[in-house]
C-alpha positions as a Markdown table, in Angstrom:
| # | Residue | x | y | z |
|---|---|---|---|---|
| 1 | Met | 0.0 | 0.0 | 0.0 |
| 2 | Glu | 2.9 | 2.4 | 0.9 |
| 3 | Gly | 4.5 | 1.9 | -2.5 |
| 4 | Lys | 1.3 | 2.5 | -4.3 |
| 5 | Lys | 0.8 | 5.9 | -2.6 |
| 6 | Leu | 4.4 | 6.9 | -3.4 |
| 7 | Asn | 3.9 | 6.0 | -7.1 |
| 8 | Cys | 0.7 | 8.0 | -7.2 |
| 9 | Leu | 2.5 | 11.0 | -5.7 |
| 10 | Arg | 5.3 | 10.7 | -8.2 |
| 11 | Leu | 2.9 | 10.5 | -11.1 |
| 12 | Ala | 1.0 | 13.6 | -9.8 |
| 13 | Leu | 4.2 | 15.6 | -9.4 |
| 14 | Leu | 5.3 | 14.5 | -12.9 |
| 15 | Val | 2.0 | 15.6 | -14.4 |
| 16 | Leu | 2.2 | 18.9 | -12.5 |
| 17 | Ala | 5.8 | 19.6 | -13.7 |
| 18 | Leu | 4.9 | 18.8 | -17.3 |
| 19 | Gly | 1.9 | 21.1 | -17.1 |
| 20 | Leu | 3.9 | 24.0 | -15.7 |
| 21 | Ile | 6.6 | 23.5 | -18.3 |
| 22 | Leu | 4.0 | 23.5 | -21.1 |
| 23 | Ala | 2.4 | 26.7 | -19.6 |
| 24 | Gly | 5.8 | 28.4 | -19.6 |
| 25 | Val | 6.5 | 27.4 | -23.2 |
| 26 | Leu | 3.1 | 28.6 | -24.3 |
| 27 | Asn | 3.6 | 31.9 | -22.4 |
| 28 | Gly | 6.8 | 32.7 | -24.3 |
| 29 | Gly | 9.2 | 31.9 | -21.6 |
| 30 | Leu | 11.3 | 29.6 | -23.8 |
| 31 | Arg | 12.1 | 32.5 | -26.2 |
| 32 | Asp | 13.1 | 34.7 | -23.3 |
| 33 | Val | 15.4 | 32.2 | -21.8 |
| 34 | Leu | 17.0 | 31.5 | -25.2 |
| 35 | Ala | 17.6 | 35.2 | -25.9 |
| 36 | Lys | 19.1 | 35.7 | -22.4 |
| 37 | Ala | 21.4 | 32.7 | -22.9 |
| 38 | Ala | 22.6 | 33.9 | -26.3 |
| 39 | Asn | 23.3 | 37.4 | -24.8 |
| 40 | Ile | 25.3 | 35.9 | -22.0 |
| 41 | Cys | 27.3 | 33.7 | -24.3 |
| 42 | Thr | 28.2 | 36.5 | -26.7 |
| 43 | Glu | 29.2 | 38.7 | -23.8 |
| 44 | Cys | 31.4 | 36.0 | -22.3 |
| 45 | Ile | 33.4 | 35.5 | -25.4 |
| 46 | Gly | 33.7 | 39.2 | -26.2 |
| 47 | Leu | 31.4 | 39.5 | -29.2 |
| 48 | Gly | 28.8 | 41.7 | -27.6 |
């Protein structure tokens, strides 16, 4: 019984995490993170 509860909790957390990731991608967060990462990389190697 204990293992079944743990598996249900893990599944619920996985579904919640995937839902939040999807919400962030649909909200435009992926584009923002990519733009910031590109800016940081170009500044570190001296191109920016």
